[in-house]
N, C-alpha and C positions, 0 to 999 in steps of 0.2 A: 371680413370684407375682402372678397377675392379680387386680386389683381394678377393679370397673366404676365408675370415677370419672365424675362428671358435674359439672364444676366451674363452676357458674354465676357465682359471685362473680368468679373470675378472667376468665371469658369476657365478662361483661356490664359490669364496672365497672373497666375499665382506667383507671389514673390514681388510683384510690382505695386503692392498695396498692403495695408494692415487691416485686418478685421477689427471692427470696433462697434460699440453700441451707443445710441443717443442717450443723453442724460434724461432722467425723469423730470418732468415739469410738475410743480406742485399744484397748479390751478390752471390747466390749459383752457384757452378760450379762442374760438376761431374768429379772426378779425377780417379775413378776406378769402374768398374762394373764387377761382376763375372758371365759371361754368362752361364758357366757350372753349377754353383750352382743354378742360376735362373731356368734353365731348369729342374733341379732335383726337385725344389720346385713347378713346374708348373707355373712359372712366366715368361715364355719366351714370353712376350708380346712386340711387337715392340715399344710401348709407353715407355717402361722402358729404352730404349736406345735413345729415342727422346728428344726434348727440355723440356718436362715435368719432365724428370728424375732428373735433378738437384734440382728442387723445391721439388720433392718428398723426395729424400734422404737427403736433408738438413733440412727437417721437415716443409717446408713452405706450402705444399699442400698434406695433408694426404689423402690416398685413402678412398673411402666409406667402412665402416665396421671396420676401425681402432678404437681401444679404448685404447689410450695411458695411461699407469699406471706406477707409481713408486712402486716397490715392497719393502716391509718392511723386513729387516733382521738385525741381530746383528753379532758379530764375535769376536773371539780372534785374535788380531793383534799383532804379535810378542810376543805372550803369554799373553798379557793383554786384559781383556774382555771389549768390548765396547757394551753396552746394546742396542744402537740404531745406526745403520749405514744406511742401506737402499740405494736405487738408488739415489745417489746424483747428478749424471750427466747422468743417463740413463733412458730410458723409454721403457717398453715393449709395442709395438704398436699393436701387435696381434699375433695370431697363425694360421698356415696353416697346412693342411694335404698334405704331399708331394706325389709324384707319386708312392712312394713305400708304401704308407699308414701310414707313420710315422708323428706324430704331431711334429711341429717344431715352436719354438719361433722366431719372428722377432722383434729385438729391436734396438733402437738408443743408441749410446754412444757419449756424448759430446753435447747433444741437449739442454743444458741450465739448469737453477736451477730447483730444485724440493723441496718439503717440507723436504727432507732429506739432503739437501745440506750442512748444518752445516756451513754456512759462506763461502762455496766455490762458484766459479762462474758457476759451472756446465758445463764448456766448455772443449773442447779438441783441441789439436793442430794437424796440418797436420802430423808431423813426427810420433808421437805415434800411430796415427790411421793407417798410412801406415805400421808401424811396425806390427800391428795386422794382416794385410793382409799377409805380408811376412812370418811371423813366423807361423801363422795359416795354410796357404797354404802349407808351408814346412812340417809341422807336418802331415797334411792330406795326402800329397804325400808319406810320410814315413809310412803310415798306422796306425798312432797314433790318437786315438779319440780326437776330438777337436771341439770347436766352430769354425765358419768360417765367413769370411767377405763377405757380399753380395755387398756392395758398400761403397765408401768413397766420400763424397761431401765437397768441400771447402765452407766455409760460406761467405768469404769476409770480415770477421770481425776478428781483432787481439785478441789474448789471451795473458795474461801477466803471465809469469813464471819467470825463472831467467832472461829472456829477452823477448821482444815482439815477438810473433810467429803468423803465419797465422793459423786461426781456421779451424776446420773440424768436421764433424759428421761421425761416423762409423755406418753402418747398420750390425748388427751381428745376425747370425743364430745359434740357439742352440737347443739341444733336450729338454732342459728346463733351466730355470735360478734358479731352486730350489737348495739351498745350505745347508750345515751344519748350517750356520748362520741363515737361514730362520727358522729352528726349534728352534735355541737358542733364537731368539727374543721372541717367545711366551712362551717358557719354563721359561725363566728368569722372565717373568711377572706373572707366575702362571696362565696363561690364558689357562686352560685345554680345554675349548670348541674350541677355535681356533686352539689349537695344535692338537686336534683330527681331525678337519676338514682338516687341512693341511696334516696330516698323511694319511687320507683316500684318499685325492686327489693325493698325491705322489704315493701311492700304485697303484691306478687306472691308473696312467699315465705311471709309469715305471715298475712296477712289479705286474700286475693285477691278476696273478695266486695266489698271497698271500692274496687277499681280502677274509675276512671271515674265514681265517685259524687260528688255535690256535697258539698263540705266533707270530702273524704276525709282531709285532714290531721287534722282534729279527730276524725274516726272512728278514725284510727290512735292518736291520743293517748288516746282513750277506751278502746280495746282494751288498749293497753299498761297503762294505769292500772288497769283491772279485773284484768288478770293479776297485776300487782304487789300489788294489794290482797289477792287470794287467797293469793299466795305468802307475803307477810309475815305474814298471819294464821296460816298454818301454822307459820312459824318460831316465832311467839310461843307457839302452843299446844304446840310441841315443846320450848320452852325453849332455842332456838338463838340464838346471837349471831353474826351474820356477821363483824363486827369491822372491816370496811373498806368501808362502803357508798358509796364514791366513784361518781360518775356513770359512770365507765369500767367499773364492776363491776355496772351494772344492765343486764341483758340484755333486749332488747325481746321476746324469746320468752316471758319469764316464768319462765325457769329460774334456779336458784341457780347462780352462777358465781364462781369464784376463791375456793378454800378456803385462805386464808392465815391470818390471826390469828383464826380462828373458834374457837368453844367452845360447850359446853352448860352452862347454869347448873346448880348443885347446890342448895345452900341458896338458897331463892328470894329474890332481891333485884332489884327493878326497875332499880336503878342499876348492876347488874353490868357491869364492863368487864374483859376479860382481855388485850386488845391492848396490847402494849408501846408502841405508837406513838400510842395514843389517850389523850393526856395529859388532855384536857378532858372526856372522856366523851361526845364527840359521837355515837359510835355505840354507846352503852350499850344494853342490852337494851330498856328501855322507850322509847328514842328512835327505834327502828327505823321505826315507822309514820310519824312526823314526817319523818324523813330521806327515806323513800320519796316522800312528797308533795313535799318540797323538790327532789328529783332530778327528779320528773316536771315540776315547774315549769321546770326547766332544759331538759327536753326540749321543752316547749311553746315556750319562747323560740327554740330551734333550728328549730322548724317554722314560726314566724311569717313568715319571709321568703318562704315558699312561697305564702302567702295575702295578704300585705299588704306593699307595697314601701316603706312608710314615708313616701311623699310625699302620699298621701291620708289625712289625719289621721282622718277619719270612718271610713274602711275599717279603718284600723289599730286604732282603738278598738273597733270591732265584733269584729275578730279577737281582740283581747286579751280582750274580754268572753267570747267563745265558749271560749277556751282556759281562762280562769279558771272558767268553769262546770264544766269537766271536773276541774280541779284541786280545786275546792271540793266536788265529788261524791266525791272519793277517800275521805275519812274515813267516809262512810256506807257505801261498798262494803266498806271494810276492816272496819268494825264489824259488818256483816252476816256476813262470812265468819268473823270472830273468834267471834262469838256462836254461829253454827252449830256450829263446832268445839267450843266449850265445852259446848254442850248434849250433844253426843255424848260428851264426856269425862265429863260428869256423869251420863250415863245418862238424859237427859230426852228427851221426845218432840220430834222435829224440826219438827213441824207445829203448834206451840203458837199460841194466839191472841195478838193483839198485846199485850193487857194481861198475859198470862202471860209473854210474852217479856220484857217490861220487868222483871217479877219475877225471871225467870231471870238477866237481866243483873246485877241486884243480888245475887242469890245467888252468882253466879260472882265478882263483885268482892269480896264479903265473904269468900269462900273464899280468894282471893288475899291479902287483907289478913291473914287469919289465918295463912297460910303464911309471910308476910313477918315478922309479929310474932314468930312462934315459930321462925323460921329453919329451916323444914322442907324437906327435900329435895324438889325439884319433881317429879322423875319418880316417886319412890317414893310421894309423897303421893297422886297421881292413881291409881297402881296399887293402893295399899292402900284407896283409896276404892271401888274395884271389889270388893275383898274384903268391905268393909263392906256393899256392895249384896247380896252373897251371904250375909250374916249374921255374918261375922267382923269385928267392930269392933276387936278387940284389936291386931291388926297395925298398924292405922292409929293407934291411940292411942299406941303405943310410939314413934312418930315425934315426938311433941310433948313439949317440956320440961314443959309444964303441960297435961296431958290434959283437965283440966276446962274449959279454954278452948274446946275443940272441941265440947262437948256442945250448946250452944244452936244453933250452926250446923247440927250433924248432925240435930238435931230438925227444923229447917226443911226441910232437904234430904229427909228421910224423908217429911215431909208432902207435899212437891212430888211425889215419886215415887209416893206413894199416890194422888194426884190423877190421875196418868197411868194407873195401874193401874185405877182406877175407871172410866176412859174407855176401857177395853179395852187397856191397856198390857201390856208384856211379862211382868210378874211378876219376882220377885227373882232367880231363877236365870238367866233369859234376859237380864235387865238386867246382871247381873254379867258374863255372857259377852260381851255387846256392849261393855261398858266395857273389858274386857281386850283387845278388838280395837281399841279407840280409844286406849288408854293403854299405851305400851310398857313393858316391864321392862328391856330392854337399850338403852342409848344409847351414843354414843361418849364415854364419861366421860373427862375430860381426863387423869387420871393413868394410865388403862389405855392411852390412845393414846400418851402419852409413853413408857410402859413398852415398848410394842411398837416404836415408832420408835427408841428408844435401842438396843434389841437388834439391829435390822436395820442401823442406821447404825454403831454402835460395834463390834458383835461379829459382823456378817454373819450373824445368826441370825434367820431369817424365821418360826420357829415361833410366837412370841407374836403377830406380825402376822396370821398365817393363822388362828390360833384366835380372836382378837378379831374378825376379818372374818367368820368363820363365825357367831359369835354375833350380830353386827350385822345380818346378812342374815336373821335370824329374831327381830326385836325384840320380838315379842309372846309368845314362848315362854319361860315361866318353868320352867326345868328344872335339875336338879342340875348338869348340865354347864356351864350358863352362869351359875350363881349368883354367882360371883365378879365378874361384869361388872355386876351390879346393885347392888353395894356402893358407896356414896359414898366419896370420899377423905376422910381426916381434915380437919377444919375448918382446921387450920394449913396443910395443903398447898394447899387451895383458896384460902385468903386470900393466899398468896404466888405463886399461879400466874399466869404470863404466857404469851401466845402471840406468835409472831413471823411476819412475812410471808414470810421465806425468801428475800428478794432480797439 
């Protein structure tokens, strides 16, 4: 099965990875294949949906040109530094140039032990791998930068976690798998030569216009920070909790990577945590912008050896000051992206004056405070606000335990919308339509995801997974067919809900 691999990481960065082979699966079976993504990658070969596909995506029959490698990286995990992590159950099998001319990684997850497995089995279970499909495709449909699943293959081999589960391998596509932790691995070892090679490769791959420019290291830091500011703002506006924002899970490309203990909030709570391993709430919903900034500071530390050797104290201080200028600019970039998204969700003009923007920020903050006080479902609140824009306030009011608490805010919002209309704004009908394009009806609600995964894992029944996936791929369509996917879980279910990393 020919795939036109062009494996630049393996070719240019010898010593930054370990070659490895996927484990053989005793009874491979294809559970999922992403036809649209395959076409995007130029892989729409009939063989990929034929009998060879299961063997390919389980790792039993790699195509010609594949060079499976386990990448080295370190990482801060819940604030504690681990100097060696690496791909313990993943393999980069190669890179392709897609039909838009973009270089894309194709990697396995759950394909067996590697030299970085640290005592783990290197395996993955069906449920967590199908979760990556559901949440990744949901994020993609929402317009949020993300890695994506190309395929999931059952292996026919059990994996042992809290209980015995059916095994699977995910094939993941990414702009790259370069992480903050990749730089930390070599910086922590004082390996300046490989750190420089990694830096040059990263710039050439993601920000080639920085190559050879003065202060290129700070330029890369700035670009990564700006990408992360936009990404995390999108997470916040979608009500998404990543769940494990370790530095090895921050991709330099600005894509969301590693859908382990992730979740979407239902009743709005800034302190929401669903991850079973986040005991202190480090990665709670409202903490995500702060953690992104903290991770970027660790990236800056890893870059500093490239611009200051530590022996020239004045030069080192200048470098630290330049890095801190970028880190300190992050909250402003994030705020700008967040407020831009909020104005779209509120149906307000994007090009408001500075004084109006300040009022818009307060309007948005007061809306969130109201949702929190009334424990209103995040997704439905925004969606029903679009209905209110079109003249139907009743559906919004029914979400509130005390509907009268909504009235003062609603009057302020209508006054702000009227000001837009007086300046040539869209009017009620078009505003409502725009808001429905900015506020989804269908998200990957946690109870529906668990329902689909349980059916697939416990009963080998993919129907619930396939129906949920179809709804998630059309998140802004409110139809009778997807009505059940817009209904929140009972409060008691959400209160006790936990997510797990699947390792």
